[in-house]
C-alpha positions as CSV (number, residue, x, y, z in Angstrom):
1,X,-3.0,49.4,-29.7
2,X,-3.8,47.5,-33.1
3,X,-5.2,43.8,-33.2
4,X,-2.9,41.8,-35.3
5,X,-5.0,38.4,-34.6
6,X,-8.6,38.1,-34.0
7,X,-10.4,34.7,-34.0
8,X,-14.0,34.8,-33.6
9,X,-16.0,31.2,-32.6
10,X,-13.1,29.4,-34.1
11,X,-13.7,25.6,-34.2
12,X,-12.0,22.6,-35.6
13,X,-13.5,19.1,-36.1
14,X,-11.5,16.1,-37.2
15,X,-13.2,12.6,-38.2
16,X,-11.3,9.7,-36.9
17,X,-13.2,6.6,-38.5
18,X,-17.0,7.1,-37.3
19,X,-15.8,9.2,-34.6
20,X,-15.8,13.0,-34.7
21,X,-13.4,14.8,-32.4
22,X,-13.8,18.5,-31.7
23,X,-10.2,19.7,-31.1
24,X,-11.3,23.4,-30.9
25,X,-14.8,24.7,-29.8
26,X,-16.1,28.4,-30.4
27,X,-12.7,30.1,-29.3
28,X,-12.7,33.8,-29.6
29,X,-9.6,35.9,-28.6
30,X,-7.5,38.8,-29.8
31,X,-3.7,39.3,-30.0
32,X,-2.4,42.6,-30.2
33,X,0.7,43.7,-32.4
34,X,3.9,43.3,-30.0
35,X,2.2,41.5,-27.6
36,X,4.2,38.5,-26.3
37,X,1.7,35.5,-25.5
38,X,2.1,31.9,-24.5
39,X,-0.4,29.1,-25.3
40,X,-0.7,26.4,-22.6
41,X,-2.5,23.4,-22.1
42,X,-2.2,19.6,-21.5
43,X,-2.0,17.1,-24.4
44,X,-5.2,17.1,-26.2
45,X,-6.3,20.7,-24.7
46,X,-6.3,22.1,-28.5
47,X,-3.0,24.3,-28.0
48,X,-1.5,22.9,-31.1
49,X,-4.8,22.7,-33.2
50,X,-5.0,26.7,-32.4
51,X,-1.4,26.9,-33.2
52,X,-1.9,25.3,-36.7
53,X,-4.8,27.5,-37.3
54,X,-3.1,30.8,-36.2
55,X,0.1,30.0,-38.5
56,X,-2.2,29.2,-41.4
57,X,-0.9,25.3,-41.5
58,X,-4.7,24.5,-41.4
59,X,-8.4,26.0,-41.8
60,X,-11.0,26.0,-39.3
61,X,-14.3,24.2,-39.7
62,X,-16.2,26.9,-38.4
63,X,-15.7,30.7,-37.4
64,X,-13.7,33.3,-38.4
65,X,-9.9,34.3,-38.4
66,X,-8.3,37.8,-39.2
67,X,-4.5,37.9,-39.6
68,X,-3.3,41.6,-39.8
69,X,-6.5,42.8,-41.4
70,X,-6.6,39.8,-44.0
71,X,-9.9,37.5,-43.6
72,X,-7.8,33.9,-43.9
73,X,-10.2,31.4,-42.0
74,X,-11.7,30.8,-46.0
75,X,-8.4,31.1,-48.1
76,X,-7.3,28.2,-50.3
77,X,-4.1,26.4,-49.2
78,X,-2.0,28.4,-52.0
79,X,-3.3,32.0,-50.5
80,X,-2.4,30.3,-47.0
81,X,0.9,29.6,-48.0
82,X,1.7,33.3,-49.3
83,X,0.3,34.7,-46.2
84,X,2.0,32.3,-44.1
85,X,5.6,33.2,-45.5
86,X,4.6,37.0,-45.5
87,X,3.6,37.5,-42.1
88,X,4.5,34.5,-39.9
89,X,8.0,33.1,-38.8
90,X,7.9,29.4,-37.4
91,X,10.2,28.2,-34.7
92,X,10.1,24.2,-34.1
93,X,11.2,22.2,-30.9
94,X,13.1,19.7,-33.6
95,X,14.4,23.1,-35.6
96,X,13.6,21.5,-38.7
97,X,16.9,22.5,-40.6
98,X,18.3,20.7,-43.9
99,X,21.6,18.7,-42.6
100,X,23.3,19.5,-46.0
101,X,23.0,23.4,-45.9
102,X,25.1,25.6,-43.8
103,X,23.8,27.6,-41.4
104,X,23.5,30.6,-43.6
105,X,21.9,28.7,-46.5
106,X,19.3,27.5,-44.0
107,X,18.4,30.8,-43.4
108,X,18.3,32.2,-46.5
109,X,16.0,29.4,-47.7
110,X,12.5,31.2,-47.0
111,X,14.1,34.1,-49.2
112,X,14.2,32.0,-52.5
113,X,10.4,32.0,-52.5
114,X,10.3,35.8,-51.8
115,X,12.3,36.1,-55.0
116,X,15.6,37.5,-54.0
117,X,19.1,37.0,-55.9
118,X,21.5,34.7,-54.4
119,X,23.6,37.6,-53.2
120,X,21.0,39.4,-51.6
121,X,19.9,36.3,-49.8
122,X,23.2,35.7,-48.2
123,X,23.7,39.1,-47.2
124,X,20.4,39.2,-45.3
125,X,20.8,35.8,-44.0
126,X,24.4,36.6,-42.5
127,X,22.8,39.5,-41.1
128,X,20.3,38.1,-39.3
129,X,22.7,35.3,-38.1
130,X,24.9,37.9,-36.6
131,X,22.0,39.2,-34.9
132,X,21.1,36.0,-33.1
133,X,24.9,35.7,-32.2
134,X,26.1,33.4,-34.6
135,X,28.2,35.4,-37.0
136,X,31.2,33.0,-36.5
137,X,29.1,29.7,-37.4
138,X,27.5,30.8,-40.7
139,X,29.3,27.9,-42.6
140,X,28.7,25.3,-40.2
141,X,26.3,22.6,-41.1
142,X,23.5,21.3,-38.3
143,X,25.5,18.6,-37.2
144,X,28.6,20.9,-36.5
145,X,26.5,23.0,-34.2
146,X,25.4,22.3,-30.3
147,X,21.2,22.2,-29.9
148,X,21.4,25.9,-28.8
149,X,23.2,26.8,-31.8
150,X,20.8,24.9,-34.1
151,X,17.8,26.6,-32.4
152,X,19.5,30.1,-33.0
153,X,19.9,29.1,-36.7
154,X,16.1,28.1,-36.7
155,X,14.9,31.5,-35.2
156,X,17.1,33.5,-37.6
157,X,15.3,31.6,-40.4
158,X,12.1,32.6,-38.8
159,X,13.3,36.1,-38.6
160,X,14.4,36.6,-42.3
161,X,11.6,37.3,-44.0
162,X,10.8,40.5,-41.3
163,X,7.5,38.7,-40.3
164,X,5.0,40.4,-37.9
165,X,4.7,37.5,-35.9
166,X,7.0,35.0,-34.7
167,X,5.2,31.7,-33.6
168,X,7.2,29.2,-31.6
169,X,6.1,25.5,-31.0
170,X,7.8,24.4,-27.9
171,X,11.1,25.9,-28.6
172,X,13.1,24.8,-25.7
173,X,11.7,21.1,-25.7
174,X,14.9,19.4,-26.8
175,X,17.5,21.9,-24.9
176,X,18.7,21.9,-21.5
177,X,18.0,24.2,-18.8
178,X,20.8,26.6,-19.4
179,X,20.4,26.6,-23.1
180,X,16.5,27.1,-22.4
181,X,17.4,30.2,-20.7
182,X,19.6,31.8,-23.2
183,X,16.8,30.8,-26.1
184,X,14.0,32.8,-24.1
185,X,16.3,35.8,-23.5
186,X,16.6,35.8,-27.3
187,X,12.8,35.7,-27.6
188,X,12.7,38.4,-25.1
189,X,15.0,40.8,-27.2
190,X,12.8,39.7,-30.4
191,X,9.9,41.0,-28.7
192,X,11.4,44.3,-27.7
193,X,12.7,44.7,-31.5
194,X,8.6,45.0,-32.1
195,X,7.8,41.6,-33.3
196,X,4.8,39.8,-31.9
197,X,5.7,36.4,-30.0
198,X,3.4,33.7,-29.5
199,X,4.9,30.8,-27.7
200,X,3.4,27.0,-27.3
201,X,4.4,25.4,-24.4
202,X,3.2,22.8,-21.7
203,X,5.9,24.2,-19.3
204,X,4.9,26.6,-16.9
205,X,8.4,28.1,-16.1
206,X,8.6,28.8,-20.1
207,X,5.5,30.3,-20.2
208,X,6.2,32.8,-17.3
209,X,8.7,34.4,-19.8
210,X,5.5,35.8,-21.8
211,X,3.5,38.9,-20.7
212,X,0.0,37.0,-21.2
213,X,-0.6,33.4,-20.7
214,X,-3.7,31.7,-22.5
215,X,-4.6,28.1,-21.0
216,X,-6.7,25.9,-23.0
217,X,-8.3,22.8,-21.8
218,X,-10.9,20.4,-24.0
219,X,-10.7,22.7,-27.0
220,X,-11.9,25.7,-24.8
221,X,-10.2,28.8,-23.4
222,X,-9.8,27.9,-19.6
223,X,-8.2,31.3,-18.6
224,X,-6.2,34.2,-20.2
225,X,-4.3,36.0,-17.5
226,X,-1.5,38.7,-17.5
227,X,1.6,37.3,-16.2
228,X,1.8,38.4,-12.5
229,X,5.5,38.9,-13.0
230,X,4.9,41.4,-16.0
231,X,5.5,44.4,-13.9
232,X,9.1,43.4,-12.6
233,X,9.9,42.0,-16.1
234,X,9.0,45.5,-17.6
235,X,11.0,47.2,-15.0
236,X,14.3,45.0,-15.4
237,X,14.0,45.7,-19.2
238,X,14.0,49.3,-18.7
239,X,16.9,49.3,-16.2
């Protein structure tokens, strides 16, 4: 299988006053196309820093990052933005929806930057909203939706550009247990549809939905293991 992500000796340092903080230290790892990976670790472990680098939201201090065959570790901000818009769909804990826009207009927003016409943007947004089970909520604004419905809108927005990678940062952090289970089932479906899914979480029960779990500690990869339940998960998915 092809690597979609390959990082080699990736490091990130921040200057805080007179102190240099090493948030990430010589991290090397690969993620294959259509893998479902969870990044775990306590606060300060480096998982958020790694997520920001993988998502092209930040640049490393040193090391190499290859994304889908592109060398992105040395790109300028504008080039990073273009790669980000094309290759990656983001899902955040706080949903990040625009309160004055309807669900369909929130989902269509990334397509503005892709240059699609208003008609085409709306048609694509409606199609993706239906795929996440919100065909009857397209005209609703965020304050008219439940937390789970808002997260579905956010997931639809992440999918609308047909990105190769879905990067989800604590996507169930603001949701109750029942809704969290529903949202994780949706991520499993997204993975089955062919996307690479990278899930950032500190919750072990959420991480166990992934097929591979990478744990970080003190800016280093502490462990990188297959989900022990993956065989039964795959058997269930084929049943």
